[in-house]
N, C-alpha and C positions, 0 to 999 in steps of 0.2 A: 793164274790170272783169269778173271771172268771173260767169257766170250763177248760180253756186251759192255763191260766197263773197263776202260783203259786207265793206266796210271796218269796219263796226261789229262784225262777227263776229271779225275779226282783233284789233281793240282789246280786245274782251271776253276773248278767249282769252289774249292776252299779259298783260293786267292780272292775271288770275288766276294764270297760270303764273309770273309774276314773283314774286308773293307766295309761291308754293310753293317756288321756287328759293331765295329768301332765307331762308325758314323752315327748309328742309331743310339747306342748306349752311352757313348762318351763325347759325342759331337767332335770327334777327332778324325782326321784323315790318315788312314794307313795305306801306304803305297809299297808295292813290291820293291825290294832292294835289288838294284841292278847287278851288284856284285855282292856275294855273300860267302864267307868262309867261317866254318864253325870255330876256328881259332880266334876269330874276332869276338865271338860271343862268350865272354868269360866274366868272372867277377860275381858278386853277390846277386843272386837272382831268385825268382819265384816261378815255379812251373805248376800250371794246372794240368790235370790229367783226367780224361774220361776214356772208358773202354767201350768198344762195340763188339757185339756178339750176335750171331745168327747161324742159321743152318749152312749158309754158303760163304759167310765172311766172319773173320775175327780181326780185331785191331785195336788201336788206341790212338788218341790225339793228345798231344802235349802243346801247351802254349807257354813258351818261355819268355819272361819279361824281366828286365832289371828291377831291382828293388826301388830305385827312385821313380821309374816309370809306373810301377805298380801303385805307389803312393799317389802319383799324379792321376792315374786312372781311377783310383778310389775317390779322390777329390772330385773329379769330373762326374762320376756316376752318382755320388751322394750329395753333390752340391755343397761341399765343404771346402774351406781353405786347406791347403796341404798341411799347414801347421796344426790343424784341428784333428788330423789323423794321428792318433797317439798309440794305438795298439796294433798288433798283427792280425787280430780276428777280422776287422773290417777289410783289411787289405787281402787276406786270404779269401774272404767271401766274394770280393769283387773279381779276383783272378779266377776263382772257381766258377763264378757265374759267367764270365766271358768265355771260359773254356767250355762250359756246359752249352752255351748258345752256339758256339762254333761246332761242337760235336753234334748237337741236336739238329742243326741245319744239314750236316753231312749225313746223319742217320736218315733224315727225311728224304734227302736226295737219293741215297742208296736204295731205300725202300721203293721209291718211285721208279728206280731203274731195275727193280726186280731182285735186289739183294736185301730182303727183309732182315732187320736186326734190331736189337735193343741197345740202350745206352746205360752205362753204369752211373752210379753217383760220383760226382767229381771228387778228386783228391788233390792235395797240395804237397809239393816238394819244395823245400827251401834250402839254400846253401850256395856254395861257390865252387865246390870241387866234385861235381857229380856229372856223369855221362850216362845218357840213355842209349842202350845198344839194341839194335834189332837183330833177331836171329837171321841166319843166312837165307832162309827161304821166305822171308817176309819182305814185302815191298816197303821201301822207305822213301818218303817225300819230305824234303826240307823246303820251307818257304820263308825266306828272310824278308822282313819288311821294316820300314821306317815309319815312325809315328811321332810327330812333334820332337824331332831331333834325337829320338831313342831308337836303337836297333833292337828288334825282337825276332822271335822265331816261332813258326808253327811247324810241328813235326808230326807226321802221320805215318803210322805203321799199319799195314793191313795185309791179309792173306785170304785169298779165295780158296775154298775147299771143294 
């Protein structure tokens, strides 16, 4: 763990930044879930992923959203009716962009705090039966949030070296 950056600081930053990203890009309010259990987060979903790498930090950020919410977010970001979203490419692009914005904000915040790092190109995972597992020596932060009656999850893995 960094001497200057605590896990609680990362959680606080990402929680606030997530709300800003959803408000700015989707005009939707994302609020932290008061109670969150990973078992509640199942079913068909789309996960965006970006990695962080630097001399003193490595990690990754996942944004897990249900497929119906991903379509709703795509509709909001592109200004289209949900029924106009016909393919997976647009939905993948929007989830990737939201994840990239979340990761970019964290990267900037970490750099300002003295943990310079770079961000990878976003990737997408789709399915219903997958689990992301952090290695035992990696910090794991789970931030459940609600947005327009949909439960979603931001998952941050990081390790200071």
